N, C-alpha and C positions, 0 to 999 in steps of 0.2 A: 538318847536325847542327849544333845551338847558333847558328843564324842571326842569333837576336833578341842574343846576344851580343856585345859589342867582341872586339875580335883580341886585345886584352890583357885577362885576367881579375883581379879580385883574390879575398882570400878570400871573401869574400861570395857571389862570384859562384860559385865552387868550392863552397861550403856549399848555396847553391841548386840546380844542378846535379845533383849526388851525392844530395841531402836528407838532409846528415849535419849535426853539429854543430861549432861552431867548434873544439874541442880535437882532434877527428878531421881536420880541413882541415889542422889546423897540423901532425898528425902526417905526415900524407899528406907534406907540404912539406917537414919537416923531413928526412925519411928519405929523401929525394929521390924518393919513389917517382912523384909528378908532378914532371917536371921545371922549375924556376923558376930567376927568380934574384930578389933581394934588393935593392931600390934606395930609399936614402934607407929604409930600416928596415922597406920594404913590399914583401911577396910579388908578384911579377906573374908570371903564366902565362900564356903564349902559346895561344889557344885549339887551333891544331894540336896541342898536347902535351897539352891535356885529352881533345882526342879521341883522340890514340892511346891515353891510360890507359884511357877509356873500351872503347876496341876491345879493349885487352888484358884488360880483366875481364871483358868478354862471351866469350871464349874460354875460360877456366878454367871 
């Protein structure tokens, strides 16, 4: 899953993967629904955490 993406994802990657807009992506990150770290003012998301989020969404 997500083989074409780097191990550390950015907001633009999240938007592309989930097919959502920028405000929706930031909402998911700010609410910590997708685990992330903010480094130098930029959200960084591990690919593994993104996969966990997607798998959790598939179940519900």
